[in-house]
N, CA, C and O atoms as a DFTB+ gen file, in Angstrom:
656 C
 N C O
     1  1     102.655     109.208     110.949
     2  2     103.630     107.997     110.599
     3  2     103.501     107.378     109.571
     4  3     104.501     106.751     109.218
     5  1     102.063     107.280     108.544
     6  2     102.413     106.845     107.642
     7  2     102.570     107.423     106.314
     8  3     102.932     106.782     105.327
     9  1     102.221     108.921     106.338
    10  2     102.662     109.891     105.389
    11  2     104.094     109.938     105.434
    12  3     104.733     109.877     104.383
    13  1     104.835     110.073     106.884
    14  2     106.175     109.976     106.879
    15  2     106.693     108.684     106.180
    16  3     107.735     108.767     105.530
    17  1     106.214     107.821     106.245
    18  2     106.633     106.606     105.584
    19  2     107.133     106.896     103.948
    20  3     108.231     106.796     103.402
    21  1     105.751     107.308     103.445
    22  2     105.345     107.863     102.142
    23  2     106.332     108.489     101.639
    24  3     107.060     108.116     100.719
    25  1     106.390     109.880     102.503
    26  2     107.734     110.850     101.953
    27  2     108.938     110.183     102.108
    28  3     109.722     110.383     101.180
    29  1     109.455     109.221     103.272
    30  2     110.712     108.659     102.949
    31  2     110.484     108.075     101.518
    32  3     111.204     108.457     100.595
    33  1     109.574     107.228     101.335
    34  2     109.880     106.162     100.089
    35  2     109.906     107.216      98.697
    36  3     110.613     107.053      97.703
    37  1     109.096     108.137      98.894
    38  2     109.131     109.166      97.567
    39  2     110.482     109.909      97.347
    40  3     110.823     110.217      96.204
    41  1     111.151     110.162      98.286
    42  2     112.267     110.200      98.142
    43  2     113.411     109.415      98.049
    44  3     114.458     109.979      98.366
    45  1     113.479     108.156      97.663
    46  2     114.388     107.250      97.653
    47  2     114.700     107.104      95.875
    48  3     113.768     107.181      95.073
    49  1     115.713     106.949      95.568
    50  2     115.806     106.816      93.846
    51  2     115.195     105.780      93.473
    52  3     115.238     104.846      94.274
    53  1     114.635     105.617      92.525
    54  2     114.013     104.164      91.900
    55  2     114.844     102.882      92.477
    56  3     114.168     101.935      92.879
    57  1     116.324     102.787      92.545
    58  2     116.945     101.682      92.393
    59  2     116.653     101.338      94.093
    60  3     116.365     100.167      94.340
    61  1     116.692     101.934      94.807
    62  2     116.128     101.985      96.398
    63  2     114.886     101.077      96.402
    64  3     114.827      99.888      96.716
    65  1     113.988     101.832      96.019
    66  2     112.298     101.464      95.973
    67  2     112.323     100.102      95.179
    68  3     111.365      99.345      95.330
    69  1     113.327      99.754      94.367
    70  2     113.051      98.395      93.529
    71  2     113.863      97.450      94.773
    72  3     113.622      96.246      94.675
    73  1     114.374      97.667      95.405
    74  2     115.394      96.964      96.652
    75  2     114.497      97.080      97.884
    76  3     114.901      97.415      98.998
    77  1     113.043      96.717      97.517
    78  2     112.033      97.227      98.749
    79  2     112.190      98.105      99.758
    80  3     112.176      97.911     100.974
    81  1     112.384      99.369      98.954
    82  2     112.510     100.659      99.936
    83  2     113.048     100.445     101.072
    84  3     112.507     100.149     102.137
    85  1     114.459     100.647     100.748
    86  2     115.646     100.578     101.566
    87  2     115.459      99.861     102.917
    88  3     115.978      98.746     102.955
    89  1     114.944     100.193     103.824
    90  2     115.247      99.024     105.345
    91  2     113.847      97.894     105.079
    92  3     113.832      96.772     105.587
    93  1     113.022      98.287     104.436
    94  2     112.026      97.674     104.203
    95  2     112.564      95.786     103.846
    96  3     113.542      95.296     103.282
    97  1     111.340      95.201     104.517
    98  2     111.601      93.757     104.529
    99  2     110.603      92.969     103.095
   100  3     109.393      93.030     102.877
   101  1     111.327      92.508     102.588
   102  2     110.793      92.556     100.900
   103  2     109.827      90.802     101.183
   104  3     110.192      89.691     101.567
   105  1     108.731      91.293     100.817
   106  2     107.930      89.548     101.081
   107  2     106.812      89.606      99.709
   108  3     105.777      88.946      99.618
   109  1     107.309      90.515      98.774
   110  2     106.613      89.821      97.468
   111  2     107.456      90.848      96.113
   112  3     107.484      92.079      96.106
   113  1     107.766      90.393      95.590
   114  2     108.284      90.995      94.087
   115  2     108.376      90.651      92.361
   116  3     109.486      90.259      91.999
   117  1     107.911      90.701      91.889
   118  2     107.582      90.517      90.225
   119  2     107.597      91.542      89.469
   120  3     107.513      92.714      89.836
   121  1     107.728      91.057      88.168
   122  2     107.503      92.148      86.835
   123  2     106.355      91.606      86.273
   124  3     105.737      90.552      86.422
   125  1     106.202      92.823      85.436
   126  2     104.527      92.533      84.537
   127  2     105.146      93.361      83.293
   128  3     106.076      94.135      83.064
   129  1     103.828      92.591      82.482
   130  2     104.296      93.478      81.625
   131  2     105.767      93.516      80.508
   132  3     106.102      94.630      80.106
   133  1     106.599      92.273      80.043
   134  2     107.554      92.073      79.941
   135  2     108.482      92.755      80.495
   136  3     109.244      93.421      79.793
   137  1     108.607      92.721      81.969
   138  2     109.362      93.442      82.776
   139  2     109.617      95.217      82.893
   140  3     110.491      95.953      83.352
   141  1     108.360      95.371      82.220
   142  2     108.132      97.272      81.924
   143  2     107.486      97.336      83.591
   144  3     108.262      98.006      84.272
   145  1     106.976      97.118      83.943
   146  2     106.355      97.520      85.581
   147  2     106.617      96.257      86.524
   148  3     106.890      95.138      86.091
   149  1     106.515      96.540      87.665
   150  2     106.640      95.653      88.894
   151  2     105.898      95.985      89.667
   152  3     105.569      97.164      89.794
   153  1     105.343      94.813      90.544
   154  2     104.655      94.621      92.086
   155  2     105.401      94.574      92.847
   156  3     106.375      94.053      92.304
   157  1     105.717      94.871      94.228
   158  2     106.570      95.096      95.363
   159  2     105.539      94.793      96.543
   160  3     104.605      95.587      96.429
   161  1     105.403      94.157      97.359
   162  2     104.890      94.143      98.931
   163  2     105.859      94.011      99.952
   164  3     106.200      92.922     100.411
   165  1     106.436      95.414     100.415
   166  2     107.337      95.302     101.803
   167  2     106.797      95.658     102.775
   168  3     105.767      96.331     102.790
   169  1     107.611      95.133     104.053
   170  2     106.992      95.611     105.046
   171  2     107.787      96.370     106.035
   172  3     108.781      95.684     106.271
   173  1     107.806      97.060     106.471
   174  2     108.463      97.965     107.694
   175  2     107.802      98.294     108.914
   176  3     106.778      98.974     108.848
   177  1     108.315      97.843     110.219
   178  2     107.701      97.341     111.551
   179  2     106.339      96.920     111.475
   180  3     106.189      95.786     111.021
   181  1     105.157      97.635     111.850
   182  2     103.943      97.593     111.728
   183  2     103.091      97.671     110.486
   184  3     101.951      97.217     110.580
   185  1     103.508      98.219     109.256
   186  2     103.068      99.204     108.041
   187  2     103.850      98.277     107.025
   188  3     104.950      97.724     107.008
   189  1     102.617      98.383     106.082
   190  2     102.964      96.772     104.904
   191  2     102.485      97.971     103.865
   192  3     101.420      98.582     103.949
   193  1     103.501      98.165     102.878
   194  2     103.318      98.221     101.525
   195  2     103.400      97.901     100.341
   196  3     104.152      97.011      99.945
   197  1     102.338      98.846      99.311
   198  2     101.940      97.915      98.360
   199  2     102.595      98.834      97.330
   200  3     102.218     100.005      97.280
   201  1     103.493      98.418      96.550
   202  2     103.677      99.534      94.874
   203  2     103.964      98.767      93.827
   204  3     104.775      97.846      93.736
   205  1     103.033      99.345      92.827
   206  2     102.973      99.308      91.276
   207  2     103.532      99.977      90.715
   208  3     103.624     101.061      91.290
   209  1     104.200      99.921      89.461
   210  2     104.231     100.516      88.785
   211  2     105.790     100.371      87.746
   212  3     106.291      99.246      87.735
   213  1     106.459     101.412      86.970
   214  2     107.642     101.304      86.241
   215  2     108.533     100.207      87.041
   216  3     108.571     100.411      88.255
   217  1     109.227      99.122      86.592
   218  2     109.940      98.840      87.383
   219  2     111.619      99.724      87.902
   220  3     112.441      99.298      88.713
   221  1     111.656     100.561      87.384
   222  2     112.707     101.650      87.776
   223  2     112.239     102.990      88.025
   224  3     112.925     103.696      88.764
   225  1     110.956     103.548      87.419
   226  2     110.656     104.575      88.176
   227  2     109.961     105.176      89.144
   228  3     110.436     104.807      90.218
   229  1     108.987     105.988      89.318
   230  2     108.363     106.552      90.134
   231  2     106.871     105.629      90.045
   232  3     106.510     105.332      88.906
   233  1     106.236     105.294      90.896
   234  2     105.346     104.127      91.241
   235  2     104.096     104.896      90.799
   236  3     103.964     106.065      91.164
   237  1     103.075     104.240      89.952
   238  2     101.910     104.897      89.795
   239  2     100.812     104.374      91.030
   240  3      99.748     104.970      91.197
   241  1     101.143     103.387      91.726
   242  2     100.153     103.462      93.043
   243  2     100.834     102.748      94.168
   244  3     101.002     101.535      94.294
   245  1     101.286     103.969      95.165
   246  2     101.749     103.444      96.630
   247  2     100.678     103.628      97.583
   248  3      99.903     104.573      97.736
   249  1     100.814     102.370      98.279
   250  2      99.869     102.010      99.272
   251  2     100.430     101.684     100.451
   252  3     100.719     100.493     100.567
   253  1     100.786     102.739     101.804
   254  2     100.883     102.001     102.936
   255  2     100.101     102.101     104.070
   256  3      99.520     103.132     104.411
   257  1     100.072     100.924     104.729
   258  2      98.912     100.608     105.770
   259  2      99.106     100.222     106.666
   260  3      99.738      99.231     106.300
   261  1      99.081     100.150     108.047
   262  2      99.380      98.973     109.329
   263  2      98.242      97.870     108.760
   264  3      97.115      97.780     108.273
   265  1      99.411      97.102     109.200
   266  2      99.202      95.535     108.932
   267  2      98.047      95.113     109.264
   268  3      97.608      94.183     108.587
   269  1      97.203      95.637     110.377
   270  2      95.979      95.585     110.930
   271  2      94.793      95.520     110.000
   272  3      93.970      94.604     109.988
   273  1      94.786      96.788     109.072
   274  2      93.972      96.801     108.322
   275  2      93.987      96.242     106.734
   276  3      92.928      95.984     106.163
   277  1      95.234      96.088     106.109
   278  2      95.511      94.791     105.556
   279  2      95.231      93.690     105.383
   280  3      95.734      92.960     106.236
   281  1      94.379      92.960     104.332
   282  2      93.661      91.811     104.596
   283  2      94.795      90.889     103.781
   284  3      95.486      90.978     102.766
   285  1      94.525      89.870     104.959
   286  2      95.872      88.507     104.469
   287  2      95.130      87.137     104.351
   288  3      95.113      86.625     105.470
   289  1      94.577      86.432     103.525
   290  2      94.126      85.156     103.799
   291  2      95.278      84.223     103.526
   292  3      95.716      84.023     102.393
   293  1      95.795      83.607     104.736
   294  2      96.704      82.422     104.988
   295  2      96.415      81.568     104.228
   296  3      95.251      81.478     103.839
   297  1      97.729      80.394     103.652
   298  2      97.554      79.117     103.184
   299  2      96.963      78.524     104.354
   300  3      97.482      78.526     105.470
   301  1      95.709      77.951     104.009
   302  2      94.842      77.018     105.047
   303  2      95.569      75.606     105.340
   304  3      94.909      74.858     106.062
   305  1      96.972      75.055     104.848
   306  2      97.646      73.946     105.002
   307  2      97.590      72.910     104.662
   308  3      98.286      72.031     105.169
   309  1      96.679      72.677     103.626
   310  2      96.042      71.198     102.915
   311  2      96.258      71.551     101.498
   312  3      95.791      72.588     101.028
   313  1      96.788      70.913     100.973
   314  2      96.340      71.088      99.349
   315  2      98.018      71.128      98.781
   316  3      98.801      71.904      99.330
   317  1      98.464      70.260      97.687
   318  2      99.553      70.580      96.983
   319  2     100.367      71.718      96.480
   320  3     101.535      71.682      96.094
   321  1      99.195      73.193      96.576
   322  2      99.651      74.071      95.822
   323  2      99.400      75.236      97.290
   324  3      98.290      75.581      97.696
   325  1     100.705      75.665      97.870
   326  2     100.951      76.645      98.726
   327  2     100.149      77.816      98.595
   328  3     100.244      78.147      99.777
   329  1      99.748      78.316      98.313
   330  2      99.977      80.234      98.364
   331  2      98.673      80.731      99.559
   332  3      97.900      80.102     100.282
   333  1      98.970      82.382      99.258
   334  2      98.764      83.440     100.073
   335  2      98.305      84.715      99.579
   336  3      98.810      85.121      98.532
   337  1      97.433      85.409     100.157
   338  2      97.112      86.483      99.322
   339  2      97.187      87.721     100.381
   340  3      97.058      87.503     101.586
   341  1      97.430      89.204      99.796
   342  2      96.818      90.491     100.828
   343  2      96.361      91.302      99.539
   344  3      96.639      91.464      98.350
   345  1      95.318      91.783     100.719
   346  2      94.768      92.809      99.806
   347  2      94.847      94.385     100.805
   348  3      94.927      94.442     102.032
   349  1      94.803      95.355     100.002
   350  2      94.806      96.730     100.052
   351  2      94.021      97.579      99.389
   352  3      94.115      97.856      98.194
   353  1      92.935      98.163     100.465
   354  2      91.868      98.935     100.401
   355  2      92.433     100.218     100.027
   356  3      93.328     100.732     100.699
   357  1      92.029     100.672      99.154
   358  2      91.557     102.428      98.665
   359  2      90.641     102.859      98.255
   360  3      90.404     102.762      97.051
   361  1      89.873     103.433      99.032
   362  2      88.408     104.038      98.897
   363  2      87.479     102.627      98.521
   364  3      87.239     101.690      99.282
   365  1      87.007     102.811      96.981
   366  2      86.030     102.040      96.759
   367  2      86.673     100.805      95.883
   368  3      86.067      99.836      95.426
   369  1      88.156     101.132      95.774
   370  2      89.274     100.238      95.304
   371  2      89.778      99.110      96.120
   372  3      89.833      99.317      97.332
   373  1      90.230      97.729      95.590
   374  2      90.823      96.896      96.111
   375  2      92.255      96.437      95.450
   376  3      92.270      96.619      94.233
   377  1      93.038      96.076      95.803
   378  2      94.638      95.665      95.402
   379  2      94.963      94.357      95.917
   380  3      95.749      94.255      96.859
   381  1      94.223      92.964      95.181
   382  2      94.414      91.713      95.962
   383  2      96.228      91.020      95.269
   384  3      96.397      90.961      94.051
   385  1      96.822      90.788      95.785
   386  2      98.295      90.109      95.338
   387  2      98.157      88.769      96.191
   388  3      97.658      88.437      97.266
   389  1      98.929      88.120      95.047
   390  2      98.860      86.525      95.484
   391  2      99.680      85.807      94.515
   392  3      99.850      85.985      93.308
   393  1     100.148      84.948      95.342
   394  2     101.519      84.050      95.225
   395  2     100.859      82.738      95.473
   396  3     100.100      82.546      96.422
   397  1     101.245      81.654      94.395
   398  2     101.441      80.091      94.227
   399  2     102.032      79.650      94.097
   400  3     102.815      80.244      93.356
   401  1     102.467      78.429      94.433
   402  2     103.872      77.168      94.255
   403  2     103.025      75.930      94.624
   404  3     102.416      75.669      95.662
   405  1     103.166      75.248      93.476
   406  2     103.182      73.583      93.580
   407  2     103.916      73.031      94.532
   408  3     105.090      73.033      94.161
   409  1     103.795      72.570      95.558
   410  2     104.626      72.429      96.521
   411  2     105.591      70.383      95.918
   412  3     106.679      69.901      96.231
   413  1     104.105      69.682      94.752
   414  2     104.508      68.637      94.616
   415  2     105.735      68.327      93.096
   416  3     106.294      67.359      92.582
   417  1     105.648      69.913      92.863
   418  2     106.748      70.293      91.381
   419  2     107.876      69.846      91.154
   420  3     108.509      70.866      90.882
   421  1     108.763      68.757      91.058
   422  2     109.984      68.484      91.033
   423  2     110.856      69.816      90.881
   424  3     111.904      69.984      91.505
   425  1     110.336      70.706      90.024
   426  2     111.176      72.281      89.724
   427  2     110.039      73.191      90.002
   428  3     109.487      73.669      89.011
   429  1     109.615      73.498      91.113
   430  2     108.533      74.475      91.448
   431  2     108.922      75.787      91.046
   432  3     110.047      76.287      91.062
   433  1     107.498      76.422      90.574
   434  2     107.987      78.156      90.177
   435  2     106.713      78.503      90.256
   436  3     105.702      77.987      89.780
   437  1     106.953      79.831      91.191
   438  2     105.943      80.714      92.055
   439  2     105.144      81.344      91.184
   440  3     105.897      81.809      90.328
   441  1     104.380      81.531      91.009
   442  2     103.700      82.453      89.872
   443  2     102.748      83.462      91.093
   444  3     102.566      83.185      92.278
   445  1     102.257      84.668      90.334
   446  2     101.405      85.823      91.148
   447  2     100.838      86.696      90.230
   448  3     100.802      86.683      89.000
   449  1     100.417      87.431      91.037
   450  2      99.693      88.473      90.237
   451  2      98.981      89.438      91.012
   452  3      99.111      89.452      92.236
   453  1      98.067      90.437      90.273
   454  2      97.654      91.328      91.541
   455  2      95.983      91.742      90.748
   456  3      95.795      91.949      89.549
   457  1      95.037      91.764      91.767
   458  2      93.977      91.837      91.168
   459  2      93.202      93.096      91.769
   460  3      93.115      93.478      92.936
   461  1      92.613      93.672      90.465
   462  2      92.568      95.240      90.850
   463  2      90.686      95.173      90.980
   464  3      90.174      94.542      90.056
   465  1      89.773      95.716      91.942
   466  2      88.436      95.449      92.002
   467  2      88.053      96.629      92.595
   468  3      88.849      97.156      93.372
   469  1      87.161      97.063      92.416
   470  2      85.999      98.119      92.396
   471  2      84.966      98.201      93.139
   472  3      84.033      98.064      92.347
   473  1      84.554      98.334      94.139
   474  2      83.117      97.844      95.040
   475  2      82.792      96.113      94.993
   476  3      81.702      95.608      94.724
   477  1      84.039      95.400      95.327
   478  2      84.171      94.231      95.121
   479  2      84.016      93.383      93.989
   480  3      83.888      92.164      94.095
   481  1      84.027      94.257      92.451
   482  2      84.192      93.498      91.439
   483  2      85.391      93.753      90.477
   484  3      85.904      94.767      90.005
   485  1      85.589      92.624      90.396
   486  2      86.923      92.504      89.548
   487  2      87.168      93.350      88.007
   488  3      86.599      92.941      86.995
   489  1      88.040      94.510      87.980
   490  2      87.964      95.032      86.831
   491  2      89.311      94.803      86.044
   492  3      89.377      95.174      84.872
   493  1      90.335      94.228      86.629
   494  2      91.537      93.569      85.675
   495  2      91.957      92.666      86.679
   496  3      91.499      92.639      87.822
   497  1      93.040      91.759      86.124
   498  2      93.715      90.880      86.842
   499  2      95.324      90.831      85.727
   500  3      95.547      90.344      84.619
   501  1      96.003      91.454      86.530
   502  2      97.484      91.108      85.894
   503  2      98.596      90.459      86.539
   504  3      99.193      90.684      87.592
   505  1      98.759      89.291      85.313
   506  2      99.701      88.635      85.896
   507  2     101.072      88.731      86.103
   508  3     101.575      89.581      85.368
   509  1     101.969      88.086      86.943
   510  2     103.433      88.325      86.786
   511  2     103.465      87.556      85.483
   512  3     102.679      86.854      84.848
   513  1     105.131      88.135      85.310
   514  2     105.962      87.699      83.816
   515  2     106.423      86.181      84.496
   516  3     106.823      86.119      85.659
   517  1     106.331      85.193      83.775
   518  2     106.608      84.202      83.998
   519  2     108.217      84.072      84.631
   520  3     109.106      84.784      84.165
   521  1     108.467      83.171      85.647
   522  2     109.424      83.252      86.323
   523  2     109.922      84.065      87.058
   524  3     110.991      83.783      87.599
   525  1     109.213      85.485      87.329
   526  2     109.753      86.516      87.866
   527  2     109.556      86.663      89.010
   528  3     110.322      87.502      89.485
   529  1     108.410      85.950      90.192
   530  2     108.699      86.192      91.215
   531  2     109.946      85.975      91.873
   532  3     110.597      84.940      91.734
   533  1     110.187      86.654      92.377
   534  2     111.628      86.684      93.297
   535  2     111.078      86.243      95.025
   536  3     111.524      85.374      95.775
   537  1     109.893      87.286      95.244
   538  2     109.866      86.760      96.840
   539  2     108.180      86.325      96.811
   540  3     107.384      86.582      95.907
   541  1     107.900      85.558      98.143
   542  2     106.440      85.375      98.078
   543  2     106.461      84.772      99.367
   544  3     106.525      83.552      99.520
   545  1     106.410      85.596     100.298
   546  2     106.027      84.969     101.747
   547  2     105.423      86.650     102.302
   548  3     105.933      87.770     102.282
   549  1     104.221      86.156     102.727
   550  2     103.038      87.133     103.669
   551  2     103.192      86.626     104.540
   552  3     102.273      87.068     105.228
   553  1     103.957      85.619     105.419
   554  2     103.821      85.388     107.046
   555  2     104.156      86.223     107.655
   556  3     103.548      86.367     108.716
   557  1     105.265      87.199     107.338
   558  2     105.246      88.472     107.885
   559  2     104.040      89.506     108.911
   560  3     103.869      89.948     110.047
   561  1     103.365      89.458     107.377
   562  2     102.170      90.060     107.374
   563  2     100.965      89.327     108.489
   564  3     100.102      89.920     109.138
   565  1     101.188      88.203     108.451
   566  2     100.344      87.465     109.302
   567  2     100.811      87.908     110.899
   568  3     100.010      88.400     111.693
   569  1     102.065      87.677     111.178
   570  2     102.630      87.739     112.737
   571  2     102.293      89.216     112.547
   572  3     102.043      89.461     113.727
   573  1     102.089      90.473     111.868
   574  2     102.262      91.680     112.834
   575  2     100.772      91.608     113.073
   576  3     100.263      91.911     114.151
   577  1      99.997      91.131     111.859
   578  2      98.461      91.276     112.606
   579  2      98.273      90.786     113.908
   580  3      97.564      91.363     114.732
   581  1      99.021      89.500     114.176
   582  2      98.892      88.923     115.305
   583  2      99.388      89.938     116.390
   584  3      98.889      89.930     117.516
   585  1     100.284      90.728     116.065
   586  2     101.097      91.538     117.261
   587  2      99.992      92.524     117.297
   588  3     100.181      93.336     118.202
   589  1      98.680      92.780     116.487
   590  2      98.557      93.644     116.839
   591  2      96.883      93.577     117.402
   592  3      96.051      94.482     117.462
   593  1      96.800      92.404     117.703
   594  2      95.525      91.888     118.706
   595  2      94.910      91.203     117.562
   596  3      94.173      90.351     118.058
   597  1      94.846      91.151     116.420
   598  2      94.166      89.986     115.472
   599  2      94.392      88.660     115.441
   600  3      95.505      88.278     115.803
   601  1      93.754      88.027     115.162
   602  2      93.358      86.627     115.383
   603  2      93.036      85.819     114.047
   604  3      92.048      86.432     113.644
   605  1      93.300      84.736     113.056
   606  2      92.688      84.383     112.229
   607  2      91.755      82.991     112.889
   608  3      92.122      81.973     113.477
   609  1      90.345      83.524     112.457
   610  2      89.592      82.543     112.503
   611  2      88.980      81.805     111.484
   612  3      88.153      82.198     110.661
   613  1      89.722      80.128     111.697
   614  2      89.439      79.205     110.529
   615  2      87.420      79.178     110.394
   616  3      86.781      79.327     109.352
   617  1      87.082      79.037     111.229
   618  2      85.509      79.304     111.026
   619  2      84.802      79.988     109.834
   620  3      84.065      79.481     108.989
   621  1      85.275      81.467     110.000
   622  2      84.995      82.552     109.607
   623  2      85.856      82.683     108.251
   624  3      85.496      83.104     107.152
   625  1      87.007      82.231     108.640
   626  2      87.986      82.730     107.227
   627  2      88.248      83.671     107.027
   628  3      88.523      84.082     105.900
   629  1      88.253      84.644     108.531
   630  2      88.634      86.112     108.962
   631  2      89.278      86.679     110.060
   632  3      89.428      85.845     110.953
   633  1      89.749      87.869     110.352
   634  2      90.598      88.342     110.943
   635  2      89.740      89.045     112.171
   636  3      88.964      89.970     111.931
   637  1      89.914      88.601     113.325
   638  2      89.031      89.716     114.508
   639  2      89.781      89.531     115.512
   640  3      90.702      88.721     115.406
   641  1      89.625      90.049     116.409
   642  2      90.092      90.210     117.726
   643  2      89.311      89.085     118.668
   644  3      88.899      89.542     119.735
   645  1      89.099      87.929     118.466
   646  2      88.630      87.345     119.102
   647  2      87.911      86.450     118.136
   648  3      87.431      87.020     117.156
   649  1      87.731      85.013     118.240
   650  2      87.124      84.018     117.470
   651  2      85.925      83.381     118.488
   652  3      86.310      83.109     119.625
   653  1      84.656      83.152     118.200
   654  2      83.294      82.596     118.776
   655  2      83.994      81.221     118.806
   656  3      83.387      80.229     119.208
């Protein structure tokens, strides 16, 4: 299934991929490096897709994983800053995409970025260009994880098939 999704994505023209892979639901989009590159998170059913690379070209990194396999830290519901993050693992590397918005700001601006880590140690953090975050909602990943039988355990701050 995931290979079919990837093949379908690679067959799309760059402009369709930039619009969240045709029928996909856009969860996050921003540009980096002065608009030269883009970070996108999309959802197609129970598959969550991470794309990084040229804003109008072929992706440098494209990962499609079942929602149950994607790490997701939901906003805890307190504080003035609303934030969420999702993490995609690829062998020894992980890609954590985050976004945050100050809820008390009269003119809130969402910022975000991606942190690349190897074996748990951060290698690089790539910030989104100022004002470029046009989507920022990982709640559909939360719902997909619940649909897969997982629950968010507040005590352990982790996903499981049941909390103690």
